[in-house]
C-alpha positions in Angstrom: 70.5 215.4 -4.9 71.8 213.8 -8.2 68.9 212.9 -10.5 70.4 211.2 -13.5 69.3 207.7 -14.4 72.5 205.9 -13.7 72.8 207.3 -10.2 69.1 206.5 -9.6 69.7 202.9 -10.7 72.6 202.6 -8.2 70.3 203.9 -5.3 67.6 201.5 -6.3 70.0 198.6 -6.5 71.3 199.4 -3.0 67.8 199.7 -1.6 67.2 196.1 -2.5 70.0 194.8 -0.3 68.3 195.5 3.1 71.4 195.8 5.3 75.0 195.9 4.1 78.6 195.9 5.3 81.0 197.9 3.1 84.7 197.0 2.9 85.8 200.5 3.5 89.3 201.7 2.5 88.6 205.5 2.5 89.4 205.7 -1.2 87.4 207.4 -4.0 85.3 204.3 -4.8 84.6 203.0 -1.3 83.7 206.5 0.0 81.3 207.0 -2.9 79.8 203.6 -2.2 79.4 204.4 1.5 77.7 207.7 0.7 75.2 206.2 -1.8 74.6 203.2 0.5 73.7 205.6 3.4 71.4 207.5 1.0 69.6 204.3 0.0 69.6 202.4 3.3 70.0 205.0 6.1 71.4 203.4 9.2 71.3 199.9 7.8 75.0 200.3 6.7 78.1 199.3 8.5 81.7 200.0 7.4 84.6 197.7 8.0 88.2 198.8 7.5 91.3 196.5 7.5 94.3 197.5 9.6 97.4 195.7 8.5 101.2 196.2 8.1 100.7 196.9 4.4 98.2 199.7 4.9 99.8 203.1 5.4 99.0 204.9 8.7 97.9 208.0 6.8 95.1 205.9 5.1 93.9 204.8 8.5 93.8 208.3 9.8 91.8 209.5 6.8 89.3 206.6 7.3 88.8 207.8 10.9 88.0 211.3 9.7 85.6 210.1 7.0 83.6 207.8 9.3 83.5 210.4 12.0 81.9 212.9 9.7 79.6 210.4 8.0 78.3 209.0 11.3 78.4 205.4 9.9 78.7 202.4 12.3 82.3 201.5 11.7 84.8 198.8 12.8 88.5 198.2 12.3 89.6 194.7 11.6 93.2 193.8 12.5 94.9 191.6 9.9 98.4 190.1 10.2 100.8 189.5 7.3 99.6 186.1 6.1 102.3 183.4 6.0 101.1 182.4 2.5 102.0 185.8 1.1 105.3 186.5 2.9 107.3 185.5 -0.3 105.1 187.8 -2.4 103.7 185.1 -4.9 102.1 186.2 -8.1 98.7 185.3 -6.7 99.3 187.3 -3.6 96.3 189.6 -4.1 94.0 186.6 -4.5 95.3 184.9 -1.3 95.2 188.2 0.6 91.7 189.2 -0.6 90.4 185.7 0.3 91.7 185.9 3.8 90.6 189.5 4.4 87.1 189.1 3.0 86.5 185.8 4.9 87.1 187.8 8.1 85.0 190.8 6.9 82.2 188.4 6.2 82.3 186.9 9.7 82.2 190.4 11.3 79.5 191.5 8.9 77.3 188.5 9.8 77.8 189.3 13.5 76.6 192.8 12.9 73.5 191.7 11.0 74.5 192.6 7.5 72.9 190.6 4.7 75.6 191.4 2.1 79.2 192.5 1.9 80.0 195.2 -0.7 83.3 196.4 -2.1 84.2 199.4 -4.2 85.5 197.6 -7.3 84.6 199.7 -10.4 84.1 198.8 -14.0 87.6 200.1 -15.0 89.1 197.5 -12.7 87.9 194.7 -15.0 90.4 195.9 -17.6 93.5 195.5 -15.4 95.3 192.6 -13.8 93.2 192.1 -10.6 93.7 188.6 -9.3 91.8 189.6 -6.1 88.6 189.8 -8.1 88.5 186.0 -8.3 88.4 185.9 -4.5 85.5 188.4 -4.5 83.6 186.2 -7.0 84.2 183.0 -5.0 82.9 184.6 -1.8 79.9 186.2 -3.5 81.0 189.7 -2.5 78.8 192.3 -4.3 80.5 195.1 -6.3 77.7 197.4 -7.3 79.9 200.0 -9.0 81.3 197.3 -11.3 78.0 195.6 -11.9 76.3 198.8 -12.9 79.2 200.0 -15.1 80.5 202.9 -13.1 83.9 204.1 -14.4 86.5 205.8 -12.2 86.0 209.2 -13.8 82.3 209.0 -13.4 82.7 208.1 -9.7 85.0 211.1 -9.2 82.5 213.4 -10.9 79.6 212.1 -8.8 81.7 212.4 -5.7 82.5 216.0 -6.5 78.8 216.7 -6.9 78.2 215.1 -3.5 80.9 217.2 -2.0 83.0 214.3 -0.9 86.6 215.3 -0.1 87.9 212.1 -1.8 86.6 213.1 -5.3 90.2 214.0 -6.5 92.1 211.7 -4.2 94.9 209.8 -6.0 94.3 206.1 -6.7 95.8 203.9 -4.0 97.0 200.3 -3.8 98.5 198.5 -0.8 102.2 198.7 0.0 102.7 195.1 -1.1 102.3 196.2 -4.7 105.6 198.1 -4.5 107.7 194.9 -4.0 108.7 192.5 -6.9 106.9 189.2 -7.0 109.0 186.4 -5.4 110.8 188.6 -3.0 110.4 188.0 0.7 108.3 190.8 2.4 109.7 192.3 5.6 108.1 194.8 8.0 111.2 197.0 7.7 110.8 197.3 3.9 107.1 198.1 4.2 107.9 200.8 6.7 110.7 202.2 4.5 108.3 202.4 1.5 105.6 204.0 3.5 107.9 206.7 4.9 109.5 207.3 1.4 106.1 207.8 -0.2 104.9 210.0 2.7 107.8 212.3 2.2 107.2 212.5 -1.6 103.6 213.4 -0.9 104.5 216.0 1.6 106.8 217.8 -1.0 104.1 217.8 -3.7 104.3 214.5 -5.5 100.7 213.3 -4.8 100.1 209.7 -5.8 103.8 208.9 -6.0 104.9 205.3 -5.8 108.2 203.9 -4.5 108.8 200.5 -6.1 111.3 198.8 -3.9 114.1 196.5 -5.0 116.2 196.0 -1.9 118.8 198.8 -2.0 117.2 200.5 -5.0 114.1 202.7 -5.1 112.3 203.3 -8.4 110.1 206.4 -8.0 107.0 206.7 -10.2 105.2 210.1 -10.3 102.7 211.6 -12.7 104.4 212.4 -16.1 103.8 216.1 -15.7 105.8 216.0 -12.4 108.9 214.3 -13.7 110.5 217.6 -14.7 110.5 218.6 -11.0 113.4 216.2 -10.4 115.6 218.4 -12.7 115.5 221.0 -10.0 118.7 220.2 -8.1 117.3 221.3 -4.8 114.4 218.9 -5.1 116.4 215.9 -6.4 119.1 216.4 -3.7 116.4 216.5 -1.0 114.8 213.3 -2.3 118.1 211.5 -2.5 119.1 212.6 1.0 115.8 211.5 2.5 115.6 208.1 0.8 119.2 207.3 1.6 118.5 208.2 5.2 115.7 205.7 5.1 118.0 203.0 3.8 118.1 203.1 0.0 121.5 203.1 -1.7 120.3 203.9 -5.2 117.4 206.2 -6.0 116.0 206.3 -9.6 113.1 208.1 -11.3 111.0 206.1 -13.8 110.8 208.2 -17.0 107.6 206.4 -18.0 105.9 207.9 -15.0 103.3 206.4 -12.7 101.4 203.4 -14.1 98.9 201.4 -12.1 100.1 197.8 -11.7 103.6 198.4 -13.3 104.9 195.5 -11.3 102.4 193.3 -13.2 103.5 193.9 -16.7 105.4 190.7 -17.1 102.6 188.6 -15.7 100.3 190.0 -18.3 102.7 188.8 -20.9 102.7 185.4 -19.3 106.2 185.7 -17.8 107.5 185.9 -14.3 107.8 189.3 -12.7 111.4 188.6 -12.0 
């Protein structure tokens, strides 16, 4: 058992919540929150996972494995692609989060949970996260953010707790791969998902495929960019992504950046 004061503060915080529902994605943060909530509250924890067209199937399968091993009471919540976000507005994340958490709250109440928790951490406050406004409006609790837990700390605690997600790459929904103002289609979401799945399979963990119609802009960690200079690998990637429907395949030399589609918004300009 971890004994440092910050971890103990989290456990004590969670003990005061009586019964909780966790918005569970299966990522680093939500899995750590699930584990600590179970330590604090035992069986007074339920987990709720959203299934939607913008959530990759591999993420859903990983969730199934985690909840099976954890023994937590778990529910999937089916979500459609909301009409209000089909044109990918700049406040898409806010609109989506509001709709998703309204439904999570209803299910949580039905299961007797007093509070809904999510895995937002302290580092998230330093990035463009319009969805956090929705969480605040709905009074969703974010213990990791409130108690100042940073991503690297959560990874370290997760490693000590022997959670398989401790070194899992960060993840954002597939909608974050599409430029703001561009109409979202199920076909494009599927193409992005299959492209990223292929890149992960050949060793590019955490790769992103930013999709601009016929053009794919690949982001990988900087230390992996050199792999594309291997003609065998580059030809393999080009062939696969063209088969999936892209006409032009590019590699971003700046490497993977969280929220790279948001850079113009931060400057007050349109993403287009």
